[in-house]
PDB file of N, H, CA, C and O in Angstrom:
ATOM      1  N   MET A   1      10.598   9.574 -22.728  1.00  0.00           N
ATOM      2  CA  MET A   1      10.552   8.215 -23.369  1.00  0.00           C
ATOM      3  C   MET A   1       9.340   7.487 -22.998  1.00  0.00           C
ATOM      4  O   MET A   1       8.732   6.842 -23.852  1.00  0.00           O
ATOM      5  N   ALA A   2       8.928   7.547 -21.731  1.00  0.00           N
ATOM      6  H   ALA A   2       9.421   8.071 -21.037  1.00  0.00           H
ATOM      7  CA  ALA A   2       7.690   6.813 -21.224  1.00  0.00           C
ATOM      8  C   ALA A   2       6.541   7.471 -22.013  1.00  0.00           C
ATOM      9  O   ALA A   2       5.657   6.740 -22.458  1.00  0.00           O
ATOM     10  N   LYS A   3       6.492   8.776 -22.212  1.00  0.00           N
ATOM     11  H   LYS A   3       7.211   9.370 -21.850  1.00  0.00           H
ATOM     12  CA  LYS A   3       5.380   9.381 -23.022  1.00  0.00           C
ATOM     13  C   LYS A   3       5.231   8.833 -24.416  1.00  0.00           C
ATOM     14  O   LYS A   3       4.133   8.759 -24.967  1.00  0.00           O
ATOM     15  N   LEU A   4       6.341   8.456 -24.963  1.00  0.00           N
ATOM     16  H   LEU A   4       7.233   8.515 -24.515  1.00  0.00           H
ATOM     17  CA  LEU A   4       6.360   7.943 -26.426  1.00  0.00           C
ATOM     18  C   LEU A   4       5.900   6.636 -26.330  1.00  0.00           C
ATOM     19  O   LEU A   4       5.148   6.244 -27.222  1.00  0.00           O
ATOM     20  N   ILE A   5       6.214   5.852 -25.390  1.00  0.00           N
ATOM     21  H   ILE A   5       6.825   6.170 -24.665  1.00  0.00           H
ATOM     22  CA  ILE A   5       5.748   4.410 -25.218  1.00  0.00           C
ATOM     23  C   ILE A   5       4.289   4.512 -24.921  1.00  0.00           C
ATOM     24  O   ILE A   5       3.516   3.775 -25.534  1.00  0.00           O
ATOM     25  N   GLU A   6       3.852   5.350 -24.047  1.00  0.00           N
ATOM     26  H   GLU A   6       4.480   5.948 -23.550  1.00  0.00           H
ATOM     27  CA  GLU A   6       2.357   5.540 -23.813  1.00  0.00           C
ATOM     28  C   GLU A   6       1.637   5.730 -25.072  1.00  0.00           C
ATOM     29  O   GLU A   6       0.646   5.041 -25.317  1.00  0.00           O
ATOM     30  N   ILE A   7       2.096   6.678 -25.942  1.00  0.00           N
ATOM     31  H   ILE A   7       2.901   7.237 -25.743  1.00  0.00           H
ATOM     32  CA  ILE A   7       1.382   6.890 -27.230  1.00  0.00           C
ATOM     33  C   ILE A   7       1.398   5.690 -28.164  1.00  0.00           C
ATOM     34  O   ILE A   7       0.406   5.354 -28.811  1.00  0.00           O
ATOM     35  N   ILE A   8       2.486   5.102 -28.204  1.00  0.00           N
ATOM     36  H   ILE A   8       3.292   5.375 -27.678  1.00  0.00           H
ATOM     37  CA  ILE A   8       2.639   3.829 -29.094  1.00  0.00           C
ATOM     38  C   ILE A   8       1.641   2.770 -28.585  1.00  0.00           C
ATOM     39  O   ILE A   8       0.963   2.160 -29.412  1.00  0.00           O
ATOM     40  N   ALA A   9       1.521   2.534 -27.335  1.00  0.00           N
ATOM     41  H   ALA A   9       2.071   3.030 -26.663  1.00  0.00           H
ATOM     42  CA  ALA A   9       0.771   1.412 -26.660  1.00  0.00           C
ATOM     43  C   ALA A   9      -0.716   1.754 -26.975  1.00  0.00           C
ATOM     44  O   ALA A   9      -1.515   0.901 -27.359  1.00  0.00           O
ATOM     45  N   GLY A  10      -1.023   3.048 -26.787  1.00  0.00           N
ATOM     46  H   GLY A  10      -0.373   3.741 -26.475  1.00  0.00           H
ATOM     47  CA  GLY A  10      -2.482   3.445 -26.893  1.00  0.00           C
ATOM     48  C   GLY A  10      -2.942   3.375 -28.441  1.00  0.00           C
ATOM     49  O   GLY A  10      -4.086   3.071 -28.778  1.00  0.00           O
ATOM     50  N   LEU A  11      -2.000   3.665 -29.252  1.00  0.00           N
ATOM     51  H   LEU A  11      -1.070   3.912 -28.978  1.00  0.00           H
ATOM     52  CA  LEU A  11      -2.411   3.542 -30.767  1.00  0.00           C
ATOM     53  C   LEU A  11      -2.354   2.118 -31.166  1.00  0.00           C
ATOM     54  O   LEU A  11      -3.183   1.738 -31.993  1.00  0.00           O
ATOM     55  N   ALA A  12      -1.534   1.319 -30.716  1.00  0.00           N
ATOM     56  H   ALA A  12      -0.861   1.627 -30.045  1.00  0.00           H
ATOM     57  CA  ALA A  12      -1.478   0.004 -30.963  1.00  0.00           C
ATOM     58  C   ALA A  12      -2.777  -0.776 -30.542  1.00  0.00           C
ATOM     59  O   ALA A  12      -3.299  -1.624 -31.265  1.00  0.00           O
ATOM     60  N   VAL A  13      -3.223  -0.428 -29.372  1.00  0.00           N
ATOM     61  H   VAL A  13      -2.799   0.261 -28.784  1.00  0.00           H
ATOM     62  CA  VAL A  13      -4.525  -1.042 -28.876  1.00  0.00           C
ATOM     63  C   VAL A  13      -5.679  -0.520 -29.642  1.00  0.00           C
ATOM     64  O   VAL A  13      -6.579  -1.286 -29.985  1.00  0.00           O
ATOM     65  N   PHE A  14      -5.705   0.844 -29.951  1.00  0.00           N
ATOM     66  H   PHE A  14      -4.973   1.466 -29.672  1.00  0.00           H
ATOM     67  CA  PHE A  14      -6.844   1.313 -30.730  1.00  0.00           C
ATOM     68  C   PHE A  14      -6.849   0.772 -32.169  1.00  0.00           C
ATOM     69  O   PHE A  14      -7.922   0.562 -32.734  1.00  0.00           O
ATOM     70  N   GLY A  15      -5.667   0.540 -32.775  1.00  0.00           N
ATOM     71  H   GLY A  15      -4.795   0.710 -32.316  1.00  0.00           H
ATOM     72  CA  GLY A  15      -5.594  -0.077 -34.120  1.00  0.00           C
ATOM     73  C   GLY A  15      -5.976  -1.477 -34.135  1.00  0.00           C
ATOM     74  O   GLY A  15      -6.568  -1.920 -35.119  1.00  0.00           O
ATOM     75  N   PHE A  16      -5.674  -2.281 -33.058  1.00  0.00           N
ATOM     76  H   PHE A  16      -5.193  -1.921 -32.259  1.00  0.00           H
ATOM     77  CA  PHE A  16      -6.030  -3.617 -32.856  1.00  0.00           C
ATOM     78  C   PHE A  16      -7.542  -3.759 -32.684  1.00  0.00           C
ATOM     79  O   PHE A  16      -8.120  -4.677 -33.265  1.00  0.00           O
ATOM     80  N   TRP A  17      -8.224  -2.881 -31.901  1.00  0.00           N
ATOM     81  H   TRP A  17      -7.755  -2.135 -31.429  1.00  0.00           H
ATOM     82  CA  TRP A  17      -9.541  -2.762 -31.736  1.00  0.00           C
ATOM     83  C   TRP A  17     -10.310  -2.542 -32.972  1.00  0.00           C
ATOM     84  O   TRP A  17     -11.333  -3.181 -33.217  1.00  0.00           O
ATOM     85  N   MET A  18      -9.793  -1.579 -33.804  1.00  0.00           N
ATOM     86  H   MET A  18      -8.962  -1.059 -33.605  1.00  0.00           H
ATOM     87  CA  MET A  18     -10.408  -1.226 -35.138  1.00  0.00           C
ATOM     88  C   MET A  18     -10.293  -2.412 -35.957  1.00  0.00           C
ATOM     89  O   MET A  18     -11.266  -2.742 -36.635  1.00  0.00           O
ATOM     90  N   ASN A  19      -9.204  -3.113 -35.984  1.00  0.00           N
ATOM     91  H   ASN A  19      -8.413  -2.845 -35.434  1.00  0.00           H
ATOM     92  CA  ASN A  19      -9.031  -4.377 -36.828  1.00  0.00           C
ATOM     93  C   ASN A  19     -10.036  -5.342 -36.422  1.00  0.00           C
ATOM     94  O   ASN A  19     -10.637  -5.904 -37.338  1.00  0.00           O
ATOM     95  N   ILE A  20     -10.342  -5.651 -35.198  1.00  0.00           N
ATOM     96  H   ILE A  20      -9.854  -5.194 -34.454  1.00  0.00           H
ATOM     97  CA  ILE A  20     -11.408  -6.545 -34.717  1.00  0.00           C
ATOM     98  C   ILE A  20     -12.721  -6.125 -35.129  1.00  0.00           C
ATOM     99  O   ILE A  20     -13.509  -6.917 -35.646  1.00  0.00           O
ATOM    100  N   VAL A  21     -13.010  -4.826 -34.910  1.00  0.00           N
ATOM    101  H   VAL A  21     -12.370  -4.183 -34.490  1.00  0.00           H
ATOM    102  CA  VAL A  21     -14.390  -4.397 -35.205  1.00  0.00           C
ATOM    103  C   VAL A  21     -14.703  -4.456 -36.706  1.00  0.00           C
ATOM    104  O   VAL A  21     -15.812  -4.835 -37.081  1.00  0.00           O
ATOM    105  N   GLY A  22     -13.802  -4.109 -37.523  1.00  0.00           N
ATOM    106  H   GLY A  22     -12.900  -3.801 -37.218  1.00  0.00           H
ATOM    107  CA  GLY A  22     -14.029  -4.176 -38.868  1.00  0.00           C
ATOM    108  C   GLY A  22     -14.564  -2.847 -39.525  1.00  0.00           C
ATOM    109  O   GLY A  22     -13.827  -1.927 -39.881  1.00  0.00           O
ATOM    110  N   ASN A  23     -15.940  -2.857 -39.642  1.00  0.00           N
ATOM    111  H   ASN A  23     -16.539  -3.604 -39.353  1.00  0.00           H
ATOM    112  CA  ASN A  23     -16.507  -1.566 -40.168  1.00  0.00           C
ATOM    113  C   ASN A  23     -17.035  -0.820 -38.978  1.00  0.00           C
ATOM    114  O   ASN A  23     -18.176  -1.055 -38.581  1.00  0.00           O
ATOM    115  N   PRO A  24     -16.306   0.027 -38.412  1.00  0.00           N
ATOM    116  CA  PRO A  24     -16.730   0.742 -37.086  1.00  0.00           C
ATOM    117  C   PRO A  24     -17.720   1.733 -37.344  1.00  0.00           C
ATOM    118  O   PRO A  24     -17.650   2.378 -38.390  1.00  0.00           O
ATOM    119  N   HIS A  25     -18.699   1.949 -36.465  1.00  0.00           N
ATOM    120  H   HIS A  25     -18.755   1.425 -35.615  1.00  0.00           H
ATOM    121  CA  HIS A  25     -19.574   3.033 -36.331  1.00  0.00           C
ATOM    122  C   HIS A  25     -19.145   3.977 -35.270  1.00  0.00           C
ATOM    123  O   HIS A  25     -17.998   3.891 -34.832  1.00  0.00           O
ATOM    124  N   VAL A  26     -19.955   4.857 -34.826  1.00  0.00           N
ATOM    125  H   VAL A  26     -20.888   4.927 -35.181  1.00  0.00           H
ATOM    126  CA  VAL A  26     -19.581   5.901 -33.931  1.00  0.00           C
ATOM    127  C   VAL A  26     -19.190   5.183 -32.502  1.00  0.00           C
ATOM    128  O   VAL A  26     -18.163   5.424 -31.867  1.00  0.00           O
ATOM    129  N   VAL A  27     -20.112   4.349 -32.167  1.00  0.00           N
ATOM    130  H   VAL A  27     -20.946   4.153 -32.683  1.00  0.00           H
ATOM    131  CA  VAL A  27     -20.064   3.735 -30.676  1.00  0.00           C
ATOM    132  C   VAL A  27     -18.704   2.867 -30.744  1.00  0.00           C
ATOM    133  O   VAL A  27     -17.924   2.989 -29.799  1.00  0.00           O
ATOM    134  N   GLU A  28     -18.418   2.112 -31.664  1.00  0.00           N
ATOM    135  H   GLU A  28     -19.051   2.013 -32.431  1.00  0.00           H
ATOM    136  CA  GLU A  28     -17.224   1.308 -31.725  1.00  0.00           C
ATOM    137  C   GLU A  28     -15.935   2.150 -31.627  1.00  0.00           C
ATOM    138  O   GLU A  28     -14.980   1.875 -30.899  1.00  0.00           O
ATOM    139  N   THR A  29     -16.034   3.223 -32.463  1.00  0.00           N
ATOM    140  H   THR A  29     -16.809   3.445 -33.053  1.00  0.00           H
ATOM    141  CA  THR A  29     -14.842   4.179 -32.509  1.00  0.00           C
ATOM    142  C   THR A  29     -14.697   4.767 -31.191  1.00  0.00           C
ATOM    143  O   THR A  29     -13.574   4.753 -30.688  1.00  0.00           O
ATOM    144  N   VAL A  30     -15.738   5.318 -30.513  1.00  0.00           N
ATOM    145  H   VAL A  30     -16.650   5.329 -30.922  1.00  0.00           H
ATOM    146  CA  VAL A  30     -15.425   5.994 -29.169  1.00  0.00           C
ATOM    147  C   VAL A  30     -15.174   4.966 -28.113  1.00  0.00           C
ATOM    148  O   VAL A  30     -14.483   5.276 -27.142  1.00  0.00           O
ATOM    149  N   LEU A  31     -15.673   3.783 -28.224  1.00  0.00           N
ATOM    150  H   LEU A  31     -16.234   3.531 -29.013  1.00  0.00           H
ATOM    151  CA  LEU A  31     -15.079   2.617 -27.293  1.00  0.00           C
ATOM    152  C   LEU A  31     -13.646   2.473 -27.447  1.00  0.00           C
ATOM    153  O   LEU A  31     -12.857   2.461 -26.502  1.00  0.00           O
ATOM    154  N   GLY A  32     -13.304   2.353 -28.807  1.00  0.00           N
ATOM    155  H   GLY A  32     -13.945   2.362 -29.574  1.00  0.00           H
ATOM    156  CA  GLY A  32     -11.869   2.147 -28.961  1.00  0.00           C
ATOM    157  C   GLY A  32     -11.003   3.221 -28.513  1.00  0.00           C
ATOM    158  O   GLY A  32      -9.938   2.949 -27.959  1.00  0.00           O
ATOM    159  N   LEU A  33     -11.397   4.502 -28.720  1.00  0.00           N
ATOM    160  H   LEU A  33     -12.263   4.723 -29.170  1.00  0.00           H
ATOM    161  CA  LEU A  33     -10.741   5.621 -28.163  1.00  0.00           C
ATOM    162  C   LEU A  33     -10.527   5.532 -26.668  1.00  0.00           C
ATOM    163  O   LEU A  33      -9.414   5.751 -26.191  1.00  0.00           O
ATOM    164  N   ILE A  34     -11.604   5.203 -25.896  1.00  0.00           N
ATOM    165  H   ILE A  34     -12.508   5.024 -26.284  1.00  0.00           H
ATOM    166  CA  ILE A  34     -11.602   5.029 -24.387  1.00  0.00           C
ATOM    167  C   ILE A  34     -10.587   3.878 -24.145  1.00  0.00           C
ATOM    168  O   ILE A  34      -9.620   4.062 -23.406  1.00  0.00           O
ATOM    169  N   ILE A  35     -10.785   2.801 -24.709  1.00  0.00           N
ATOM    170  H   ILE A  35     -11.571   2.652 -25.310  1.00  0.00           H
ATOM    171  CA  ILE A  35      -9.913   1.660 -24.359  1.00  0.00           C
ATOM    172  C   ILE A  35      -8.323   2.068 -24.592  1.00  0.00           C
ATOM    173  O   ILE A  35      -7.464   1.882 -23.730  1.00  0.00           O
ATOM    174  N   GLY A  36      -8.090   2.598 -25.771  1.00  0.00           N
ATOM    175  H   GLY A  36      -8.788   2.748 -26.471  1.00  0.00           H
ATOM    176  CA  GLY A  36      -6.720   2.936 -26.111  1.00  0.00           C
ATOM    177  C   GLY A  36      -6.126   4.030 -25.172  1.00  0.00           C
ATOM    178  O   GLY A  36      -4.939   4.023 -24.847  1.00  0.00           O
ATOM    179  N   THR A  37      -7.018   4.970 -24.756  1.00  0.00           N
ATOM    180  H   THR A  37      -7.982   4.976 -25.020  1.00  0.00           H
ATOM    181  CA  THR A  37      -6.453   6.064 -23.892  1.00  0.00           C
ATOM    182  C   THR A  37      -6.302   5.274 -22.481  1.00  0.00           C
ATOM    183  O   THR A  37      -5.226   5.415 -21.900  1.00  0.00           O
ATOM    184  N   SER A  38      -7.079   4.632 -22.014  1.00  0.00           N
ATOM    185  H   SER A  38      -7.953   4.517 -22.487  1.00  0.00           H
ATOM    186  CA  SER A  38      -7.014   3.874 -20.654  1.00  0.00           C
ATOM    187  C   SER A  38      -5.753   3.008 -20.778  1.00  0.00           C
ATOM    188  O   SER A  38      -5.009   3.015 -19.798  1.00  0.00           O
ATOM    189  N   VAL A  39      -5.406   2.272 -21.823  1.00  0.00           N
ATOM    190  H   VAL A  39      -6.010   2.266 -22.620  1.00  0.00           H
ATOM    191  CA  VAL A  39      -4.191   1.488 -21.761  1.00  0.00           C
ATOM    192  C   VAL A  39      -3.043   2.405 -21.786  1.00  0.00           C
ATOM    193  O   VAL A  39      -2.065   2.151 -21.083  1.00  0.00           O
ATOM    194  N   GLY A  40      -3.078   3.487 -22.563  1.00  0.00           N
ATOM    195  H   GLY A  40      -3.873   3.693 -23.134  1.00  0.00           H
ATOM    196  CA  GLY A  40      -2.013   4.494 -22.482  1.00  0.00           C
ATOM    197  C   GLY A  40      -1.655   5.159 -21.245  1.00  0.00           C
ATOM    198  O   GLY A  40      -0.482   5.415 -20.974  1.00  0.00           O
ATOM    199  N   PHE A  41      -2.584   5.435 -20.521  1.00  0.00           N
ATOM    200  H   PHE A  41      -3.537   5.228 -20.742  1.00  0.00           H
ATOM    201  CA  PHE A  41      -2.534   6.040 -19.120  1.00  0.00           C
ATOM    202  C   PHE A  41      -1.929   4.928 -18.116  1.00  0.00           C
ATOM    203  O   PHE A  41      -1.086   5.246 -17.278  1.00  0.00           O
ATOM    204  N   TRP A  42      -2.408   3.605 -18.249  1.00  0.00           N
ATOM    205  H   TRP A  42      -3.094   3.347 -18.930  1.00  0.00           H
ATOM    206  CA  TRP A  42      -2.023   2.597 -17.547  1.00  0.00           C
ATOM    207  C   TRP A  42      -0.526   2.250 -17.727  1.00  0.00           C
ATOM    208  O   TRP A  42       0.213   1.992 -16.776  1.00  0.00           O
ATOM    209  N   VAL A  43      -0.130   2.264 -19.046  1.00  0.00           N
ATOM    210  H   VAL A  43      -0.730   2.473 -19.818  1.00  0.00           H
ATOM    211  CA  VAL A  43       1.292   1.950 -19.331  1.00  0.00           C
ATOM    212  C   VAL A  43       2.175   3.106 -18.806  1.00  0.00           C
ATOM    213  O   VAL A  43       3.277   2.888 -18.304  1.00  0.00           O
ATOM    214  N   TYR A  44       1.663   4.312 -18.938  1.00  0.00           N
ATOM    215  H   TYR A  44       0.767   4.489 -19.346  1.00  0.00           H
ATOM    216  CA  TYR A  44       2.554   5.459 -18.516  1.00  0.00           C
ATOM    217  C   TYR A  44       2.598   5.282 -16.979  1.00  0.00           C
ATOM    218  O   TYR A  44       3.720   5.322 -16.475  1.00  0.00           O
ATOM    219  N   ARG A  45       1.579   5.099 -16.197  1.00  0.00           N
ATOM    220  H   ARG A  45       0.667   5.066 -16.606  1.00  0.00           H
ATOM    221  CA  ARG A  45       1.630   4.957 -14.735  1.00  0.00           C
ATOM    222  C   ARG A  45       2.724   3.882 -14.338  1.00  0.00           C
ATOM    223  O   ARG A  45       3.575   4.060 -13.466  1.00  0.00           O
ATOM    224  N   LYS A  46       2.570   2.704 -15.133  1.00  0.00           N
ATOM    225  H   LYS A  46       1.879   2.560 -15.841  1.00  0.00           H
ATOM    226  CA  LYS A  46       3.516   1.634 -14.617  1.00  0.00           C
ATOM    227  C   LYS A  46       4.940   1.929 -14.962  1.00  0.00           C
ATOM    228  O   LYS A  46       5.831   1.528 -14.213  1.00  0.00           O
ATOM    229  N   LEU A  47       5.234   2.655 -16.130  1.00  0.00           N
ATOM    230  H   LEU A  47       4.510   2.981 -16.739  1.00  0.00           H
ATOM    231  CA  LEU A  47       6.566   2.997 -16.558  1.00  0.00           C
ATOM    232  C   LEU A  47       7.214   4.098 -15.656  1.00  0.00           C
ATOM    233  O   LEU A  47       8.403   4.123 -15.339  1.00  0.00           O
ATOM    234  N   ALA A  48       6.280   4.983 -15.297  1.00  0.00           N
ATOM    235  H   ALA A  48       5.314   4.963 -15.555  1.00  0.00           H
ATOM    236  CA  ALA A  48       6.734   6.022 -14.336  1.00  0.00           C
ATOM    237  C   ALA A  48       7.138   5.552 -12.968  1.00  0.00           C
ATOM    238  O   ALA A  48       8.027   6.130 -12.342  1.00  0.00           O
ATOM    239  N   ASN A  49       6.459   4.452 -12.471  1.00  0.00           N
ATOM    240  H   ASN A  49       5.737   3.983 -12.979  1.00  0.00           H
ATOM    241  CA  ASN A  49       6.761   3.871 -11.271  1.00  0.00           C
ATOM    242  C   ASN A  49       8.177   3.224 -11.344  1.00  0.00           C
ATOM    243  O   ASN A  49       8.932   3.208 -10.372  1.00  0.00           O
ATOM    244  N   LEU A  50       8.499   2.677 -12.590  1.00  0.00           N
ATOM    245  H   LEU A  50       7.886   2.690 -13.380  1.00  0.00           H
ATOM    246  CA  LEU A  50       9.691   1.849 -12.778  1.00  0.00           C
ATOM    247  C   LEU A  50      10.941   2.715 -12.730  1.00  0.00           C
ATOM    248  O   LEU A  50      11.979   2.375 -12.163  1.00  0.00           O
ATOM    249  N   TRP A  51      10.744   3.918 -13.402  1.00  0.00           N
ATOM    250  H   TRP A  51       9.901   4.195 -13.862  1.00  0.00           H
ATOM    251  CA  TRP A  51      11.817   4.900 -13.662  1.00  0.00           C
ATOM    252  C   TRP A  51      11.852   5.814 -12.608  1.00  0.00           C
ATOM    253  O   TRP A  51      12.675   6.730 -12.612  1.00  0.00           O
TER     254      TRP A  51
END
């Protein structure tokens, strides 16, 4: 369950980032992937500590 929430959180942040950027190029896309992955790992670590 925590893994599913991690994926959803990462995709939500990545989608939000792409919505803000508008017409992304390679750098903006890579930055969005890094931010989304980082948020996903952070959410997973926080949820793993709770359960």
